[in-house]
Structures are given as structure tokens and as C-alpha cells.
C-alpha positions as CSV (number, residue, x, y, z in Angstrom):
1,M,58.9,-11.3,-37.4
2,A,60.3,-8.1,-36.1
3,S,62.9,-8.3,-33.4
4,K,65.8,-5.6,-32.5
5,T,67.9,-7.2,-35.4
6,T,65.2,-7.5,-38.0
7,P,63.0,-4.6,-37.9
8,F,59.9,-4.9,-40.0
9,P,59.2,-2.6,-43.2
10,I,56.8,0.2,-42.3
11,G,52.9,0.2,-43.8
12,H,50.7,-1.5,-41.3
13,E,47.4,-1.0,-43.2
14,T,47.3,-4.1,-45.8
15,V,45.1,-6.0,-48.1
16,G,46.7,-9.2,-50.2
17,I,46.3,-12.8,-50.9
18,I,47.8,-15.6,-49.0
19,E,50.7,-17.6,-51.2
20,E,52.3,-19.7,-48.7
21,I,51.1,-21.2,-45.2
22,G,52.7,-23.6,-42.9
23,S,51.5,-27.3,-42.4
24,D,49.5,-26.5,-39.1
25,I,47.2,-23.8,-40.6
26,R,43.8,-24.4,-40.4
27,D,41.8,-21.8,-41.1
28,L,43.6,-19.7,-44.1
29,K,44.0,-21.3,-47.4
30,I,46.3,-20.4,-50.3
31,G,44.4,-17.7,-52.4
32,D,42.5,-16.3,-49.5
33,T,42.3,-12.7,-49.6
34,V,43.3,-11.3,-46.1
35,V,43.7,-8.0,-43.9
36,F,46.7,-8.2,-41.4
37,D,46.7,-6.8,-37.9
38,P,50.4,-5.8,-37.5
39,T,50.5,-7.0,-33.8
40,A,51.1,-10.1,-32.4
41,T,49.7,-10.9,-29.5
42,C,49.8,-13.8,-26.7
43,E,47.2,-15.6,-28.9
44,A,49.4,-15.2,-32.3
45,Y,52.2,-16.6,-30.3
46,G,50.9,-19.2,-28.5
47,F,51.7,-18.1,-25.1
48,E,49.7,-18.1,-21.7
49,L,47.3,-15.1,-22.1
50,C,49.0,-12.1,-20.1
51,S,46.7,-10.2,-17.9
52,S,45.8,-7.6,-20.3
53,C,45.1,-10.5,-23.1
54,Q,42.6,-11.8,-20.9
55,I,40.3,-8.9,-20.8
56,G,41.0,-8.2,-24.5
57,R,43.2,-5.1,-24.2
58,F,45.6,-5.8,-27.0
59,A,47.2,-2.2,-26.8
60,S,49.1,-3.2,-23.5
61,C,49.8,-7.0,-24.4
62,L,53.3,-8.2,-22.8
63,C,54.4,-9.2,-26.5
64,L,54.6,-5.7,-27.4
65,T,57.1,-5.3,-25.2
66,G,59.1,-8.6,-26.0
67,T,57.8,-10.4,-22.9
68,S,55.2,-12.4,-22.2
69,A,53.4,-14.6,-19.1
70,D,55.4,-17.9,-20.2
71,S,59.0,-17.1,-20.6
72,K,60.0,-20.6,-21.5
73,L,58.3,-20.3,-25.0
74,E,60.3,-16.9,-25.2
75,E,63.6,-18.9,-26.2
76,K,62.0,-20.0,-29.5
77,Y,62.1,-16.4,-30.6
78,G,65.5,-15.0,-29.4
79,G,64.7,-15.0,-25.7
80,R,63.1,-11.9,-23.2
81,N,63.4,-8.6,-24.8
82,N,65.0,-9.7,-28.3
83,W,61.6,-10.3,-30.1
84,G,59.0,-7.4,-30.5
85,G,55.2,-8.6,-31.2
86,Y,54.9,-7.0,-34.7
87,G,54.8,-8.9,-37.8
88,G,55.6,-7.6,-41.0
89,G,54.8,-4.2,-43.3
90,G,53.1,-3.6,-46.0
91,F,56.0,-1.7,-48.0
92,S,57.1,-4.7,-49.0
93,E,55.9,-7.2,-51.7
94,Y,55.5,-9.9,-49.0
95,I,54.4,-10.2,-45.0
96,L,55.2,-13.1,-42.7
97,G,52.8,-13.6,-39.9
98,F,51.0,-15.9,-37.5
99,E,47.6,-17.3,-38.7
100,K,46.0,-15.2,-35.8
101,Q,47.2,-12.2,-37.7
102,F,45.3,-12.3,-40.7
103,Y,41.3,-12.4,-41.2
104,K,39.7,-13.3,-44.5
105,V,38.0,-10.6,-46.4
106,P,34.2,-11.3,-47.4
107,E,33.8,-11.3,-51.1
108,N,31.9,-8.5,-51.8
109,I,34.6,-6.1,-50.1
110,P,37.0,-4.9,-53.3
111,N,40.7,-4.2,-52.1
112,E,40.3,-0.6,-52.3
113,V,37.7,-1.0,-49.6
114,A,39.4,-3.6,-47.6
115,V,42.4,-1.7,-46.9
116,L,40.3,0.6,-44.5
117,T,40.1,-2.7,-42.4
118,E,42.7,-1.5,-39.9
119,P,42.1,2.0,-39.5
120,F,38.6,1.5,-39.2
121,A,39.1,-1.0,-36.4
122,V,41.1,1.5,-34.8
123,S,38.4,4.1,-34.9
124,I,35.8,1.0,-33.6
125,H,37.8,0.7,-30.8
126,A,37.6,4.1,-29.6
127,V,34.2,4.4,-30.1
128,A,33.0,1.1,-28.7
129,N,34.5,2.0,-25.6
130,N,33.2,5.6,-25.4
131,L,29.6,5.2,-27.1
132,P,27.9,8.4,-27.6
133,K,24.3,8.5,-26.1
134,D,21.5,9.8,-28.7
135,S,21.3,12.8,-27.0
136,D,25.3,13.8,-26.8
137,K,27.0,16.6,-28.7
138,V,30.0,15.0,-30.0
139,I,33.0,17.1,-31.6
140,V,35.1,14.9,-34.2
141,I,38.3,16.6,-34.4
142,G,40.3,15.4,-37.8
143,A,39.2,14.2,-40.9
144,G,41.7,12.1,-42.2
145,I,41.1,8.3,-42.3
146,I,40.6,7.7,-38.7
147,G,38.6,10.8,-37.8
148,L,35.9,9.8,-40.9
149,L,36.0,6.2,-39.8
150,V,35.3,7.6,-36.3
151,I,32.0,9.1,-37.4
152,A,31.1,6.0,-39.6
153,A,31.5,3.7,-36.6
154,I,29.3,5.9,-34.6
155,R,26.7,5.8,-37.0
156,A,27.3,1.9,-37.0
157,Y,26.6,1.4,-33.7
158,D,23.4,3.2,-34.5
159,S,24.0,6.1,-32.5
160,K,21.9,9.0,-33.3
161,C,23.9,11.7,-31.2
162,Q,24.8,15.0,-32.8
163,I,28.3,14.9,-34.7
164,I,30.2,18.0,-35.1
165,T,33.3,17.5,-37.6
166,L,36.4,19.9,-37.7
167,A,37.9,19.3,-41.0
168,R,40.5,21.5,-42.8
169,Y,39.6,20.9,-46.5
170,P,36.0,20.7,-48.3
171,L,36.8,17.4,-49.7
172,Q,37.2,16.0,-46.0
173,A,34.1,17.8,-45.1
174,D,31.9,16.0,-48.0
175,W,33.2,12.7,-47.0
176,A,32.2,13.8,-43.4
177,K,28.8,14.4,-44.1
178,K,28.5,11.4,-46.4
179,L,29.2,9.2,-43.6
180,G,27.2,11.2,-41.0
181,S,28.7,14.2,-39.5
182,N,25.8,16.7,-38.8
183,E,27.9,19.6,-39.2
184,V,31.2,20.0,-40.4
185,I,33.4,23.5,-39.5
186,I,36.4,24.7,-41.5
187,E,37.8,27.3,-39.6
188,R,41.3,28.2,-38.9
189,K,40.5,31.2,-36.6
190,T,40.4,30.3,-32.7
191,D,37.8,32.6,-31.5
192,L,35.6,32.0,-34.6
193,L,35.8,28.3,-34.1
194,Y,34.8,28.3,-30.4
195,E,32.0,30.8,-31.3
196,K,30.8,28.2,-33.8
197,I,31.0,25.2,-31.5
198,A,29.1,27.1,-28.6
199,E,26.4,28.2,-30.9
200,L,25.9,24.4,-32.2
201,T,26.2,22.7,-28.9
202,D,24.6,25.3,-26.5
203,G,27.7,25.9,-24.7
204,K,28.8,28.9,-22.8
205,L,32.0,30.5,-23.3
206,F,33.6,32.5,-20.6
207,K,37.1,35.0,-21.0
208,P,39.3,34.1,-18.3
209,L,41.5,37.4,-17.2
210,L,44.6,35.9,-18.7
211,S,43.8,33.1,-20.9
212,K,41.5,32.3,-24.0
213,K,37.7,31.6,-23.8
214,V,36.6,28.6,-22.2
215,N,33.2,26.6,-22.5
216,F,32.3,26.4,-18.8
217,G,29.1,24.7,-17.2
218,N,27.3,21.3,-18.1
219,T,26.5,22.6,-22.0
220,G,28.4,22.6,-24.8
221,P,30.1,19.2,-26.1
222,D,29.9,16.0,-24.3
223,I,32.5,14.0,-25.6
224,I,35.4,15.0,-28.2
225,I,37.3,12.6,-29.8
226,D,40.5,14.4,-30.7
227,C,41.8,12.2,-34.0
228,V,44.9,14.7,-34.2
229,S,46.3,15.2,-30.6
230,N,48.7,17.7,-31.1
231,E,49.2,20.6,-28.6
232,H,46.3,23.1,-30.3
233,T,44.0,20.5,-30.5
234,L,44.4,19.0,-27.0
235,E,44.7,22.8,-25.7
236,D,41.3,23.3,-27.9
237,S,39.7,20.0,-26.4
238,L,39.8,21.2,-23.0
239,R,38.6,24.4,-23.3
240,L,35.7,23.3,-25.5
241,V,34.4,20.1,-23.9
242,R,31.4,20.8,-21.2
243,S,32.4,20.5,-17.8
244,N,32.4,16.9,-16.7
245,G,32.3,15.9,-19.9
246,R,35.0,13.2,-21.9
247,I,38.0,13.7,-24.3
248,V,39.3,10.6,-26.0
249,I,42.5,11.1,-27.3
250,L,43.2,9.0,-30.6
251,G,45.6,10.9,-32.4
252,L,49.2,10.7,-31.6
253,D,50.7,13.8,-32.8
254,F,52.3,15.2,-29.6
255,G,54.8,13.9,-26.8
256,I,55.5,15.9,-23.6
257,T,53.1,19.1,-24.0
258,K,54.5,22.6,-23.3
259,K,51.6,24.6,-24.0
260,V,48.6,22.8,-23.2
261,D,46.7,24.0,-20.0
262,W,46.2,20.6,-18.3
263,A,44.8,22.3,-15.2
264,L,41.4,22.6,-17.2
265,A,41.2,18.9,-16.7
266,A,40.7,19.0,-12.9
267,Y,39.0,22.7,-13.1
268,K,36.3,21.2,-15.2
269,E,36.3,17.6,-13.6
270,I,36.9,16.4,-17.5
271,E,37.6,12.6,-17.9
272,V,40.5,12.1,-20.2
273,I,40.7,8.9,-21.9
274,G,43.4,7.4,-24.3
275,S,42.8,4.6,-27.2
276,M,45.3,2.8,-28.6
277,I,44.9,0.1,-31.8
278,Y,42.3,-2.7,-31.1
279,G,40.7,-4.8,-28.8
280,L,37.7,-7.1,-28.0
281,D,34.8,-5.0,-28.5
282,D,31.1,-5.2,-28.1
283,F,29.3,-5.1,-31.3
284,Q,25.3,-6.0,-31.4
285,D,25.5,-8.2,-28.2
286,R,28.4,-9.7,-29.4
287,K,32.0,-9.6,-28.0
288,M,34.6,-9.5,-31.2
289,H,38.0,-8.3,-32.4
290,S,37.9,-4.8,-33.5
291,F,39.2,-6.0,-37.0
292,E,36.0,-8.5,-37.5
293,I,33.1,-5.6,-36.7
294,A,35.2,-3.4,-39.4
295,L,34.9,-6.0,-41.6
296,E,31.4,-6.7,-40.9
297,I,30.3,-3.5,-41.2
298,L,32.6,-2.7,-44.4
299,S,30.8,-5.6,-46.0
300,K,27.3,-4.5,-45.0
301,N,28.0,-1.5,-47.5
302,P,31.0,-1.3,-49.1
303,N,29.9,1.1,-51.8
304,L,29.9,3.8,-48.9
305,Y,33.3,3.3,-48.6
306,Q,34.4,3.5,-52.3
307,N,37.0,6.3,-53.5
308,M,38.3,6.8,-49.7
309,V,41.1,5.3,-51.5
310,T,41.9,8.6,-53.9
311,H,45.5,8.0,-55.1
312,K,47.6,4.6,-55.9
313,F,50.9,4.3,-56.3
314,S,54.0,1.6,-57.2
315,I,56.2,1.3,-54.2
316,E,58.9,2.8,-56.3
317,E,57.0,6.0,-56.4
318,Y,57.0,6.0,-52.8
319,K,58.4,10.0,-53.1
320,S,55.3,10.8,-54.7
321,A,53.1,9.3,-52.5
322,Y,54.3,10.8,-49.6
323,K,54.0,14.2,-51.3
324,I,50.5,13.7,-52.1
325,A,50.1,12.5,-48.7
326,M,51.4,15.1,-47.0
327,H,49.7,18.1,-48.7
328,K,46.0,16.4,-48.5
329,G,44.3,19.7,-49.4
330,K,46.2,20.7,-52.6
331,H,45.8,17.2,-54.3
332,Q,42.3,16.2,-52.9
333,A,43.8,13.4,-51.0
334,I,41.8,11.1,-48.7
335,K,43.8,8.0,-48.4
336,V,46.8,7.1,-50.4
337,A,48.0,3.6,-50.8
338,F,50.6,1.5,-52.4
339,E,49.6,-1.1,-54.8
340,F,51.7,-4.4,-56.1
341,P,51.4,-5.8,-59.4
342,K,49.4,-9.3,-58.6
């Protein structure tokens, strides 16, 4: 397991086969195909549940900080602050983890679809906690793997809301429509983008004297799910969402912002919500881990998600893999994956 002295390999979206198990493992066996939750929470370690785990909010589990609600058991893992709450990474031939970090993959889900489980769980967690009403107008910013799976999650929750996706490349647009987006916009010019969104959502754009246009009033996008979350998209979200609307920050491409006019959140009384990894989420009148929901949805129609993995490489070809992942438009890439020999 990860610690300060033994960091784990990167690669947290994984599917593999169980090769070895401990003597006390009950629900897994050698040969099982599984997906892996890279976070090891209180239940995985066997600790008393912290206040976050008690309510199913695993993103703020104390284990992720190297602490727990039960300091005596911490000594088993090196003592307080010397362990990390994370398992192995997928950029390696083997992964070591606790039993509670692994989820069996239904037999009808091929590996190329099962590898989408972790990002799908991230998207499901965001959608489950910000579920659009059928009457809502929803903007999804970004049509990478997280944005596309946000669209799929909204439709899997049977929401009939209007979804408008902001994409960069034609292949992303095709996938967004396939997964349930009503409209897709590929537009780099800010003024034209704002006008198109206002037209599609009945928004009202105003031009302040000293800044860019802003949608103001209670018409326009009800919810914006920002799956990029850099300074440009955060600024766009604040300007485009309707007054009293909601912005869900799901991307992580920002830190301390210098160019975002956060005053708009106050002027328009916007609800800004962050979403991180997974949790115990509601799905069809059940409370389930986001991974379990993802696998259930994928198993209902695995063919829908076939070919989202557009490129596969051996780990030795990592330079080529990263090159394609960083230039998706040029190489017609959606999801790039490493494949180890069986």
C-alpha cells in the first residue's frame, strides 16, 4: 500500500484478473475479473468508520490523509500520517489492495468497457448528487471521458432534461449525441458560444460596461457541470448559468484562480458545488457505491460503450500513448489505455 516512502504507480482506471488472495478473503477468488477502487477508506482498512465514511462521503475519508478514527490500528500501517489511504496503480503489472477495493465485473462486460468503471463512478457521483429535473436545461462543459459519461449517467438516471454539450472535436460530438446529448456545440469564439447557448436555453445576455457578456435573470442554463474546470470554463460557467442556478465543478484543471470573476456567484446568487471521486449514492431507490452503480449501468447495455477505448498500447509504448492522449483531436482519440499481456 502507498505511504510516504513507498508511493504507488500512477494509473487509477483499471481492470484485471485476481491472481493471488489472502487467507481471509471471502468474496473474491483467483481468476475473478475485477475493477479497482484506488482509494482505501476506513472499511477497507478495517478501521472504525470516520464521520465522512458514516455518511458515504468517501472523498473526505480521514484515511486519505494518513489518519483515522482509530489510532491504535494505525500502527499496523506505519503510524499516524505515515500511510496514505491509496492502493496500487495500473501502470504496473500487478496491483495490491484490500478486498473492499475490488468489484467483480459482470460476465457480459468486456474489459474494454469495464475499464470505464472508475471514470463512470466519478460521473455518477456528480450526477446523483445534482440530479437534473426533467424540465432543466443542463450544460456539460467538456466531452472527454468524464463529460461523456456524465451525459450517460444523466440518461441512466432517466432524466429527460435538455443536455447541451460543449465539445472540442467532431468525434467527441458524435459520442455526446450517441450517449444522449440533445445538442453539441463546437465553438471557440466566446461571443458566438454565449449567443448559441442563450438561444438554445432562452437565456438573456447583457453586456456590462467593463466586462464580457453575462446571462442574467432566471432563464438560461439551470445547471452547468464543468468537467474541465480551468479558469476559462469556470468564468464561462459563472457568466452563462442562470441567476439562482447551479455550477458543479467536476474537473480539476485549476488551483488558485486569477482571472475568474467570482463576484458573479454573489451577484447572481449561484450555487457552486464541488464533486470528488465516489460515494454511497442513490440509484433506483437503493443506496449503492458509485462503482456498483457504474457496473450495473454498463452491464445493461455494454454495446453502447464499446469503442470508447480508441487506442491501446503496451506499457513500453507509454510515450506514444501520452502523445495521443494529449492530442486527441489530431488522433481521433476518446480513451487511451495500456494493455498488459495475459
